[in-house]
Backbone and ligand atoms as CSV (ligand in chain L), in Angstrom:
chain,resi,resn,atom,element,x,y,z
A,1,MET,N,N,11.143,8.920,20.029
A,1,MET,CA,C,9.710,9.030,19.226
A,1,MET,C,C,9.247,7.560,19.162
A,2,SER,N,N,8.003,7.359,19.817
A,2,SER,CA,C,7.407,5.998,19.630
A,2,SER,C,C,6.171,6.038,18.878
A,3,TYR,N,N,5.889,4.926,18.143
A,3,TYR,CA,C,4.537,5.061,17.229
A,3,TYR,C,C,3.631,4.012,17.848
A,4,ARG,N,N,2.527,4.275,17.460
A,4,ARG,CA,C,1.358,3.521,17.976
A,4,ARG,C,C,0.704,2.715,17.118
A,5,HIS,N,N,0.821,2.960,15.738
A,5,HIS,CA,C,0.098,2.214,14.853
A,5,HIS,C,C,0.847,2.200,13.582
A,6,VAL,N,N,1.601,1.205,13.022
A,6,VAL,CA,C,2.366,1.037,11.926
A,6,VAL,C,C,1.657,0.630,10.642
A,7,LEU,N,N,1.602,1.148,9.583
A,7,LEU,CA,C,1.041,0.569,8.480
A,7,LEU,C,C,2.102,0.184,7.289
A,8,PHE,N,N,1.962,-1.147,6.928
A,8,PHE,CA,C,2.875,-1.567,5.780
A,8,PHE,C,C,2.185,-1.553,4.420
A,9,ALA,N,N,2.757,-1.014,3.588
A,9,ALA,CA,C,2.102,-1.003,2.362
A,9,ALA,C,C,2.646,-2.051,1.531
A,10,ALA,N,N,1.852,-2.840,1.092
A,10,ALA,CA,C,2.281,-4.333,0.467
A,10,ALA,C,C,1.992,-4.121,-0.811
A,11,ASP,N,N,2.990,-4.323,-1.878
A,11,ASP,CA,C,2.607,-4.443,-3.330
A,11,ASP,C,C,2.886,-5.752,-3.871
A,12,PHE,N,N,3.236,-6.626,-3.276
A,12,PHE,CA,C,3.635,-8.092,-3.705
A,12,PHE,C,C,4.597,-8.325,-4.499
A,13,SER,N,N,5.616,-7.199,-4.728
A,13,SER,CA,C,6.752,-7.625,-5.530
A,13,SER,C,C,7.743,-8.330,-4.503
A,14,ASP,N,N,8.987,-8.832,-5.078
A,14,ASP,CA,C,9.898,-9.494,-4.207
A,14,ASP,C,C,10.358,-8.715,-3.209
A,15,GLU,N,N,10.506,-7.413,-3.446
A,15,GLU,CA,C,10.892,-6.632,-2.086
A,15,GLU,C,C,9.758,-6.385,-1.031
A,16,ALA,N,N,8.667,-6.739,-1.202
A,16,ALA,CA,C,7.875,-6.560,-0.251
A,16,ALA,C,C,8.015,-7.279,1.276
A,17,LEU,N,N,8.709,-8.477,1.110
A,17,LEU,CA,C,9.137,-9.107,2.327
A,17,LEU,C,C,10.065,-8.175,3.153
A,18,LYS,N,N,10.976,-7.445,2.378
A,18,LYS,CA,C,11.965,-6.685,3.107
A,18,LYS,C,C,11.268,-5.490,3.702
A,19,VAL,N,N,10.393,-4.992,2.980
A,19,VAL,CA,C,9.646,-3.641,3.560
A,19,VAL,C,C,8.690,-4.068,4.734
A,20,GLY,N,N,8.069,-5.330,4.629
A,20,GLY,CA,C,7.162,-5.734,5.626
A,20,GLY,C,C,8.034,-6.253,6.819
A,21,ALA,N,N,9.273,-6.882,6.637
A,21,ALA,CA,C,10.243,-7.085,7.759
A,21,ALA,C,C,10.596,-5.845,8.656
A,22,ARG,N,N,10.770,-4.720,7.960
A,22,ARG,CA,C,11.259,-3.585,8.499
A,22,ARG,C,C,9.901,-2.940,9.263
A,23,ALA,N,N,8.792,-2.987,8.825
A,23,ALA,CA,C,7.670,-2.564,9.644
A,23,ALA,C,C,7.380,-3.300,10.615
A,24,LYS,N,N,7.630,-4.658,10.615
A,24,LYS,CA,C,7.477,-5.508,11.809
A,24,LYS,C,C,8.422,-5.057,12.881
A,25,ALA,N,N,9.691,-4.940,12.454
A,25,ALA,CA,C,10.886,-4.474,13.448
A,25,ALA,C,C,10.363,-3.415,14.125
A,26,ILE,N,N,9.883,-2.433,13.603
A,26,ILE,CA,C,9.693,-1.074,14.153
A,26,ILE,C,C,8.533,-1.296,15.052
A,27,ALA,N,N,7.440,-1.952,14.527
A,27,ALA,CA,C,6.253,-2.107,15.529
A,27,ALA,C,C,6.597,-2.871,16.649
A,28,ASP,N,N,7.416,-4.034,16.524
A,28,ASP,CA,C,7.923,-4.693,17.779
A,28,ASP,C,C,8.593,-3.688,18.768
A,29,CYS,N,N,9.512,-3.150,18.118
A,29,CYS,CA,C,10.291,-2.321,18.978
A,29,CYS,C,C,9.554,-1.197,19.687
A,30,CYS,N,N,8.435,-0.750,19.310
A,30,CYS,CA,C,7.589,0.285,19.690
A,30,CYS,C,C,6.433,-0.191,20.625
A,31,GLY,N,N,6.076,-1.562,20.534
A,31,GLY,CA,C,4.934,-2.103,20.996
A,31,GLY,C,C,3.897,-1.527,20.410
A,32,ALA,N,N,3.803,-1.335,19.045
A,32,ALA,CA,C,2.835,-0.682,18.404
A,32,ALA,C,C,1.932,-1.676,17.636
A,33,ARG,N,N,0.894,-1.348,17.299
A,33,ARG,CA,C,-0.166,-2.213,16.476
A,33,ARG,C,C,0.430,-2.124,15.057
A,34,LEU,N,N,0.435,-3.336,14.182
A,34,LEU,CA,C,0.860,-3.403,12.777
A,34,LEU,C,C,-0.192,-3.868,12.000
A,35,SER,N,N,-0.378,-2.866,10.860
A,35,SER,CA,C,-1.418,-3.385,9.987
A,35,SER,C,C,-0.787,-3.456,8.328
A,36,ALA,N,N,-1.426,-4.434,7.508
A,36,ALA,CA,C,-0.946,-4.198,6.313
A,36,ALA,C,C,-1.901,-3.935,5.390
A,37,ILE,N,N,-1.602,-3.294,4.372
A,37,ILE,CA,C,-2.611,-2.786,3.399
A,37,ILE,C,C,-2.042,-3.034,1.844
A,38,HIS,N,N,-3.040,-3.504,0.933
A,38,HIS,CA,C,-2.652,-3.544,-0.366
A,38,HIS,C,C,-4.186,-2.907,-1.052
A,39,VAL,N,N,-3.764,-1.923,-1.802
A,39,VAL,CA,C,-4.655,-1.152,-2.723
A,39,VAL,C,C,-4.728,-1.610,-4.005
A,40,VAL,N,N,-6.063,-2.001,-4.410
A,40,VAL,CA,C,-6.350,-2.276,-5.898
A,40,VAL,C,C,-6.868,-1.041,-6.169
A,41,GLU,N,N,-6.171,-0.501,-7.275
A,41,GLU,CA,C,-6.587,0.771,-8.042
A,41,GLU,C,C,-7.763,0.448,-9.084
A,42,ASP,N,N,-8.522,1.426,-8.920
A,42,ASP,CA,C,-9.821,1.462,-10.064
A,42,ASP,C,C,-9.231,1.349,-11.294
A,43,MET,N,N,-9.825,0.611,-12.337
A,43,MET,CA,C,-9.300,0.701,-13.695
A,43,MET,C,C,-10.109,1.527,-14.343
A,44,THR,N,N,-9.542,2.297,-15.292
A,44,THR,CA,C,-10.094,3.321,-16.124
A,44,THR,C,C,-10.255,2.893,-17.506
A,45,ILE,N,N,-11.584,2.811,-17.921
A,45,ILE,CA,C,-11.823,2.399,-19.353
A,45,ILE,C,C,-12.461,3.466,-20.043
A,46,SER,N,N,-11.788,3.697,-21.303
A,46,SER,CA,C,-12.181,4.796,-22.297
A,46,SER,C,C,-13.206,4.345,-23.228
A,47,LEU,N,N,-14.245,4.941,-23.272
A,47,LEU,CA,C,-15.270,4.609,-24.312
A,47,LEU,C,C,-15.081,5.168,-25.535
A,48,GLY,N,N,-14.006,5.810,-25.682
A,48,GLY,CA,C,-13.819,6.743,-26.875
A,48,GLY,C,C,-13.112,6.088,-28.123
A,49,GLY,N,N,-12.579,4.840,-27.861
A,49,GLY,CA,C,-11.890,4.132,-29.019
A,49,GLY,C,C,-10.969,5.231,-29.899
A,50,GLY,N,N,-10.234,6.077,-29.057
A,50,GLY,CA,C,-9.233,6.974,-29.734
A,50,GLY,C,C,-9.799,8.216,-29.811
A,51,TYR,N,N,-10.848,8.704,-29.701
A,51,TYR,CA,C,-11.561,10.005,-29.662
A,51,TYR,C,C,-11.363,10.759,-28.449
A,52,GLU,N,N,-10.474,11.777,-28.352
A,52,GLU,CA,C,-10.101,12.520,-27.354
A,52,GLU,C,C,-11.102,12.996,-26.133
A,53,LEU,N,N,-12.303,13.443,-26.626
A,53,LEU,CA,C,-13.208,14.081,-25.846
A,53,LEU,C,C,-14.240,13.322,-25.250
A,54,LEU,N,N,-14.164,12.010,-25.627
A,54,LEU,CA,C,-15.321,11.039,-25.253
A,54,LEU,C,C,-15.133,10.853,-23.384
A,55,PRO,N,N,-16.147,10.509,-22.999
A,55,PRO,CA,C,-15.909,10.124,-21.376
A,55,PRO,C,C,-15.161,8.936,-20.939
A,56,VAL,N,N,-14.656,9.159,-19.808
A,56,VAL,CA,C,-13.772,7.983,-19.400
A,56,VAL,C,C,-14.556,7.572,-17.969
A,57,LEU,N,N,-14.781,6.406,-17.891
A,57,LEU,CA,C,-15.432,5.817,-16.809
A,57,LEU,C,C,-14.665,5.090,-15.834
A,58,PRO,N,N,-14.652,5.264,-14.552
A,58,PRO,CA,C,-13.991,4.430,-13.731
A,58,PRO,C,C,-14.763,2.843,-13.543
A,59,GLU,N,N,-13.979,1.859,-13.555
A,59,GLU,CA,C,-14.515,0.469,-13.475
A,59,GLU,C,C,-14.026,-0.217,-12.348
A,60,LEU,N,N,-15.027,-0.693,-11.373
A,60,LEU,CA,C,-14.577,-1.212,-10.160
A,60,LEU,C,C,-13.880,-2.520,-10.627
A,61,PRO,N,N,-12.805,-2.746,-9.722
A,61,PRO,CA,C,-12.116,-4.154,-9.920
A,61,PRO,C,C,-13.186,-5.199,-9.585
A,62,ASP,N,N,-13.050,-6.421,-10.283
A,62,ASP,CA,C,-14.101,-7.487,-9.773
A,62,ASP,C,C,-13.735,-8.260,-8.709
A,63,GLU,N,N,-14.637,-8.893,-8.101
A,63,GLU,CA,C,-14.478,-9.499,-6.631
A,63,GLU,C,C,-13.249,-10.506,-6.888
A,64,THR,N,N,-13.073,-11.104,-8.071
A,64,THR,CA,C,-12.010,-12.204,-8.023
A,64,THR,C,C,-10.570,-11.590,-7.786
A,65,LEU,N,N,-10.424,-10.413,-8.418
A,65,LEU,CA,C,-9.117,-9.592,-8.098
A,65,LEU,C,C,-9.039,-9.188,-6.757
A,66,LEU,N,N,-10.042,-8.840,-6.164
A,66,LEU,CA,C,-10.014,-8.544,-4.636
A,66,LEU,C,C,-9.752,-9.538,-3.696
A,67,SER,N,N,-10.447,-10.799,-4.023
A,67,SER,CA,C,-10.018,-12.062,-3.201
A,67,SER,C,C,-8.878,-12.393,-3.527
A,68,GLU,N,N,-8.300,-12.489,-4.729
A,68,GLU,CA,C,-6.826,-12.887,-4.892
A,68,GLU,C,C,-6.043,-12.051,-4.150
A,69,SER,N,N,-6.332,-10.797,-4.079
A,69,SER,CA,C,-5.228,-9.839,-3.366
A,69,SER,C,C,-5.337,-10.285,-2.028
A,70,ARG,N,N,-6.685,-10.416,-1.270
A,70,ARG,CA,C,-6.729,-10.815,0.113
A,70,ARG,C,C,-5.937,-12.066,0.331
A,71,MET,N,N,-5.951,-12.895,-0.626
A,71,MET,CA,C,-5.228,-14.296,-0.309
A,71,MET,C,C,-3.603,-13.888,-0.343
A,72,ALA,N,N,-3.284,-13.174,-1.448
A,72,ALA,CA,C,-1.804,-12.817,-1.491
A,72,ALA,C,C,-1.316,-12.170,-0.243
A,73,LEU,N,N,-2.210,-11.258,0.310
A,73,LEU,CA,C,-1.743,-10.470,1.434
A,73,LEU,C,C,-1.602,-11.312,2.616
A,74,GLY,N,N,-2.602,-12.306,2.861
A,74,GLY,CA,C,-2.497,-13.245,3.746
A,74,GLY,C,C,-1.341,-14.254,3.721
A,75,ASN,N,N,-0.938,-14.537,2.719
A,75,ASN,CA,C,0.241,-15.381,2.313
A,75,ASN,C,C,1.433,-14.556,2.852
A,76,LEU,N,N,1.691,-13.424,2.304
A,76,LEU,CA,C,2.604,-12.609,2.719
A,76,LEU,C,C,2.801,-12.290,4.335
A,77,ALA,N,N,1.651,-12.178,4.832
A,77,ALA,CA,C,1.496,-11.866,6.270
A,77,ALA,C,C,2.156,-13.142,7.015
A,78,GLU,N,N,1.776,-14.384,6.382
A,78,GLU,CA,C,2.277,-15.567,7.100
A,78,GLU,C,C,3.765,-15.823,6.963
A,79,ARG,N,N,4.285,-15.441,5.804
A,79,ARG,CA,C,5.723,-15.562,5.570
A,79,ARG,C,C,6.668,-14.417,6.412
A,80,LEU,N,N,5.766,-13.456,6.763
A,80,LEU,CA,C,6.446,-12.377,7.663
A,80,LEU,C,C,6.328,-12.841,9.051
A,81,ASN,N,N,5.461,-13.782,9.316
A,81,ASN,CA,C,5.103,-13.914,10.681
A,81,ASN,C,C,4.387,-12.952,11.378
A,82,ILE,N,N,3.470,-12.161,10.721
A,82,ILE,CA,C,2.710,-11.181,11.248
A,82,ILE,C,C,1.002,-11.396,11.040
A,83,GLY,N,N,0.966,-12.705,11.529
A,83,GLY,CA,C,-0.489,-13.148,11.421
A,83,GLY,C,C,-1.349,-12.482,12.308
A,84,ALA,N,N,-0.746,-11.905,13.397
A,84,ALA,CA,C,-1.868,-11.076,14.093
A,84,ALA,C,C,-2.055,-9.783,13.681
A,85,ALA,N,N,-1.221,-9.229,12.610
A,85,ALA,CA,C,-1.447,-8.016,12.054
A,85,ALA,C,C,-2.864,-7.983,11.417
A,86,GLU,N,N,-3.619,-6.693,11.456
A,86,GLU,CA,C,-4.583,-6.500,10.623
A,86,GLU,C,C,-4.350,-6.404,9.364
A,87,LEU,N,N,-5.129,-7.018,8.245
A,87,LEU,CA,C,-4.831,-6.967,6.764
A,87,LEU,C,C,-5.967,-6.393,6.221
A,88,TRP,N,N,-5.706,-5.363,5.465
A,88,TRP,CA,C,-6.701,-4.620,4.452
A,88,TRP,C,C,-6.425,-4.763,3.013
A,89,VAL,N,N,-7.430,-5.158,2.344
A,89,VAL,CA,C,-7.432,-4.902,0.910
A,89,VAL,C,C,-8.361,-3.924,0.641
A,90,VAL,N,N,-7.875,-2.715,-0.079
A,90,VAL,CA,C,-9.071,-1.729,-0.397
A,90,VAL,C,C,-8.920,-1.385,-1.772
A,91,ASN,N,N,-10.156,-0.878,-2.287
A,91,ASN,CA,C,-10.212,-0.505,-3.696
A,91,ASN,C,C,-10.152,1.283,-3.620
A,92,ALA,N,N,-9.392,1.918,-4.306
A,92,ALA,CA,C,-9.471,3.283,-4.369
A,92,ALA,C,C,-8.936,3.672,-5.784
A,93,PRO,N,N,-9.136,5.137,-6.018
A,93,PRO,CA,C,-8.757,5.424,-7.264
A,93,PRO,C,C,-7.211,5.384,-7.402
A,94,SER,N,N,-6.498,5.704,-6.330
A,94,SER,CA,C,-5.062,5.631,-6.420
A,94,SER,C,C,-4.578,4.947,-5.249
A,95,THR,N,N,-3.368,4.415,-5.170
A,95,THR,CA,C,-2.749,3.582,-4.090
A,95,THR,C,C,-2.610,4.814,-2.953
A,96,LYS,N,N,-2.161,5.870,-3.135
A,96,LYS,CA,C,-1.987,7.010,-2.440
A,96,LYS,C,C,-3.414,7.178,-1.357
A,97,GLU,N,N,-4.331,7.463,-2.460
A,97,GLU,CA,C,-5.709,7.719,-1.650
A,97,GLU,C,C,-6.065,6.434,-0.849
A,98,GLY,N,N,-5.777,5.297,-1.160
A,98,GLY,CA,C,-6.198,4.019,-0.366
A,98,GLY,C,C,-5.532,4.254,0.870
A,99,ILE,N,N,-4.111,4.323,0.721
A,99,ILE,CA,C,-3.348,4.366,1.943
A,99,ILE,C,C,-3.868,5.725,2.699
A,100,PHE,N,N,-3.954,6.677,2.397
A,100,PHE,CA,C,-4.331,7.833,3.248
A,100,PHE,C,C,-5.711,7.700,3.927
A,101,GLY,N,N,-6.632,7.062,3.182
A,101,GLY,CA,C,-7.839,6.725,3.723
A,101,GLY,C,C,-7.693,5.743,4.920
A,102,ALA,N,N,-6.925,4.685,4.902
A,102,ALA,CA,C,-6.712,3.808,6.106
A,102,ALA,C,C,-6.041,4.606,7.138
A,103,VAL,N,N,-5.191,5.400,6.942
A,103,VAL,CA,C,-4.334,6.151,7.851
A,103,VAL,C,C,-5.326,6.892,8.693
A,104,GLU,N,N,-6.228,7.683,8.037
A,104,GLU,CA,C,-7.339,8.486,8.737
A,104,GLU,C,C,-8.219,7.734,9.476
A,105,ASP,N,N,-8.741,6.597,8.811
A,105,ASP,CA,C,-9.775,5.688,9.507
A,105,ASP,C,C,-9.103,4.965,10.714
A,106,HIS,N,N,-7.924,4.555,10.841
A,106,HIS,CA,C,-7.411,3.773,11.832
A,106,HIS,C,C,-6.270,4.596,12.501
A,107,GLU,N,N,-6.113,5.656,12.465
A,107,GLU,CA,C,-5.130,6.524,13.257
A,107,GLU,C,C,-3.796,5.836,13.277
A,108,VAL,N,N,-3.390,5.635,11.915
A,108,VAL,CA,C,-1.936,5.113,11.846
A,108,VAL,C,C,-0.980,6.344,12.015
A,109,ASP,N,N,0.092,6.181,12.659
A,109,ASP,CA,C,1.122,7.283,12.571
A,109,ASP,C,C,2.437,6.945,11.942
A,110,LEU,N,N,2.440,5.762,11.424
A,110,LEU,CA,C,3.817,5.711,10.538
A,110,LEU,C,C,3.410,4.691,9.482
A,111,ILE,N,N,3.571,5.200,8.160
A,111,ILE,CA,C,3.382,4.527,6.888
A,111,ILE,C,C,4.870,3.769,6.527
A,112,VAL,N,N,5.045,2.663,6.223
A,112,VAL,CA,C,6.313,2.068,5.926
A,112,VAL,C,C,5.970,1.328,4.321
A,113,VAL,N,N,6.823,2.014,3.393
A,113,VAL,CA,C,6.692,1.661,1.896
A,113,VAL,C,C,8.096,1.429,1.519
A,114,GLY,N,N,8.065,0.730,0.271
A,114,GLY,CA,C,9.550,0.622,-0.326
A,114,GLY,C,C,9.746,1.812,-1.241
A,115,SER,N,N,11.131,2.098,-1.105
A,115,SER,CA,C,11.739,3.137,-1.918
A,115,SER,C,C,11.245,3.144,-3.308
A,116,HIS,N,N,11.126,1.846,-3.962
A,116,HIS,CA,C,10.544,1.773,-5.132
A,116,HIS,C,C,10.162,0.277,-5.543
A,117,GLY,N,N,9.173,0.117,-6.292
A,117,GLY,CA,C,8.678,-1.319,-6.355
A,117,GLY,C,C,8.649,-1.458,-7.820
A,118,ARG,N,N,7.512,-1.608,-8.464
A,118,ARG,CA,C,7.287,-2.122,-9.861
A,118,ARG,C,C,7.582,-0.838,-10.790
A,119,HIS,N,N,7.435,0.500,-10.007
A,119,HIS,CA,C,7.615,1.580,-10.865
A,119,HIS,C,C,8.966,2.373,-10.508
A,120,GLY,N,N,9.578,2.845,-11.382
A,120,GLY,CA,C,10.695,3.771,-11.190
A,120,GLY,C,C,11.861,3.080,-10.460
A,121,LEU,N,N,12.279,1.948,-11.248
A,121,LEU,CA,C,13.488,1.158,-10.449
A,121,LEU,C,C,14.782,2.251,-10.760
A,122,SER,N,N,14.862,3.157,-11.814
A,122,SER,CA,C,16.016,3.839,-11.956
A,122,SER,C,C,15.943,5.032,-11.090
A,123,LEU,N,N,14.825,5.319,-10.467
A,123,LEU,CA,C,14.889,6.473,-9.707
A,123,LEU,C,C,15.115,6.300,-8.252
A,124,LEU,N,N,15.347,7.235,-7.473
A,124,LEU,CA,C,15.689,7.258,-5.974
A,124,LEU,C,C,14.321,6.776,-5.355
A,125,LEU,N,N,13.115,7.559,-5.729
A,125,LEU,CA,C,11.841,7.032,-5.286
A,125,LEU,C,C,10.976,6.678,-6.371
A,126,GLY,N,N,10.227,5.685,-6.167
A,126,GLY,CA,C,9.292,5.107,-7.259
A,126,GLY,C,C,7.980,6.080,-7.081
A,127,SER,N,N,7.136,5.918,-7.972
A,127,SER,CA,C,5.954,6.866,-7.921
A,127,SER,C,C,5.076,6.739,-6.651
A,128,THR,N,N,4.769,5.566,-6.248
A,128,THR,CA,C,3.791,5.382,-5.058
A,128,THR,C,C,4.658,5.878,-3.862
A,129,ALA,N,N,6.044,5.738,-3.594
A,129,ALA,CA,C,6.545,6.375,-2.470
A,129,ALA,C,C,6.675,7.840,-2.487
A,130,ASN,N,N,6.943,8.304,-3.912
A,130,ASN,CA,C,6.808,9.831,-3.991
A,130,ASN,C,C,5.398,10.321,-3.718
A,131,ALA,N,N,4.558,9.858,-4.221
A,131,ALA,CA,C,3.015,10.076,-3.939
A,131,ALA,C,C,2.671,10.106,-2.314
A,132,VAL,N,N,3.077,9.086,-1.829
A,132,VAL,CA,C,2.860,9.081,-0.402
A,132,VAL,C,C,3.509,10.001,0.436
A,133,LEU,N,N,4.923,10.203,0.272
A,133,LEU,CA,C,5.761,11.257,1.030
A,133,LEU,C,C,5.007,12.521,0.755
A,134,HIS,N,N,4.490,12.811,-0.443
A,134,HIS,CA,C,3.877,14.216,-0.713
A,134,HIS,C,C,2.404,14.235,-0.028
A,135,GLY,N,N,2.337,14.740,1.100
A,135,GLY,CA,C,0.939,14.915,1.515
A,135,GLY,C,C,0.522,13.806,2.488
A,136,ALA,N,N,1.500,13.064,2.934
A,136,ALA,CA,C,0.971,12.170,4.120
A,136,ALA,C,C,0.661,12.807,5.295
A,137,PRO,N,N,-0.388,12.471,6.045
A,137,PRO,CA,C,-0.736,12.986,7.324
A,137,PRO,C,C,-0.040,12.541,8.426
A,138,CYS,N,N,0.969,11.806,8.216
A,138,CYS,CA,C,1.765,11.250,9.374
A,138,CYS,C,C,3.306,10.941,8.851
A,139,ASP,N,N,4.151,10.355,9.579
A,139,ASP,CA,C,5.396,9.986,9.287
A,139,ASP,C,C,5.437,8.982,8.145
A,140,VAL,N,N,6.498,8.933,7.340
A,140,VAL,CA,C,6.516,7.889,6.269
A,140,VAL,C,C,8.027,7.290,6.250
A,141,LEU,N,N,8.189,6.111,6.355
A,141,LEU,CA,C,9.334,5.445,6.140
A,141,LEU,C,C,9.526,4.944,4.751
A,142,ALA,N,N,10.634,5.311,4.068
A,142,ALA,CA,C,10.723,4.799,2.512
A,142,ALA,C,C,11.984,3.795,2.745
A,143,VAL,N,N,11.705,2.482,2.839
A,143,VAL,CA,C,12.676,1.364,3.010
A,143,VAL,C,C,13.558,1.385,1.642
A,144,ARG,N,N,14.872,1.488,1.881
A,144,ARG,CA,C,15.718,1.628,0.569
A,144,ARG,C,C,15.768,0.314,-0.197
A,145,LEU,N,N,15.322,0.201,-1.308
A,145,LEU,CA,C,15.415,-1.184,-1.901
A,145,LEU,C,C,16.594,-1.247,-3.168
L,1,AMP,P1,P,6.208,1.681,-6.570
L,1,AMP,O1,O,5.381,2.834,-6.963
L,1,AMP,O2,O,5.797,0.744,-7.359
L,1,AMP,O3,O,7.602,2.108,-6.897
L,1,AMP,O4,O,6.206,1.188,-5.120
L,1,AMP,C1,C,6.831,1.774,-4.059
L,1,AMP,C2,C,6.187,1.152,-2.837
L,1,AMP,O5,O,4.897,1.616,-2.672
L,1,AMP,C3,C,6.223,-0.310,-2.694
L,1,AMP,O6,O,7.585,-0.851,-2.215
L,1,AMP,C4,C,5.187,-0.532,-1.702
L,1,AMP,O7,O,5.501,-0.368,-0.258
L,1,AMP,C5,C,4.243,0.564,-1.946
L,1,AMP,N1,N,3.043,0.055,-2.938
L,1,AMP,C6,C,3.154,0.130,-4.245
L,1,AMP,N2,N,1.949,-0.318,-4.983
L,1,AMP,C7,C,1.301,-0.703,-3.900
L,1,AMP,C8,C,-0.188,-1.053,-3.470
L,1,AMP,N3,N,-0.881,-1.400,-4.747
L,1,AMP,N4,N,-0.632,-1.259,-2.419
L,1,AMP,C9,C,-0.129,-0.932,-1.439
L,1,AMP,N5,N,1.285,-0.552,-1.450
L,1,AMP,C10,C,1.811,-0.376,-2.520
């Protein structure tokens, strides 16, 4: 089985280097294109001040957060020596949706995530890895952390 386009899901945790290195090794091995993505999730603000039935509005992250994320992803790519990779910072309602959107738009055939990052340290799979594995339109590699 050979992959054509590998997508590294980067969360900027300490383990991101290990996950990115694995994505790079697989891409090198297959002669595949390598891209890296970081998703900035929409923040949700409640206008209700404690009242349950009042509306909840999505708030777009400000440009500062997005540009800091672009810089962090660029630094990570440099440390991994994947300068030639395409780097994407996207805004989406959830990390899973941001990743799946990129998969569809760019014909990704392998997503590489960490088994857990900042969420679910005590679990076999963290929440993002679990969400991505359920419903991914392509193969998913969960790098054991
Ligand atoms: P977690 O859900 O925190 O346990 O994260 C598991 C893995 O999901 C991480 O190792 C990353 O590969 C990926 N991941 C988590 N958050 C993001 C994010 N905001 N953008 C891209 N990938 C992420």
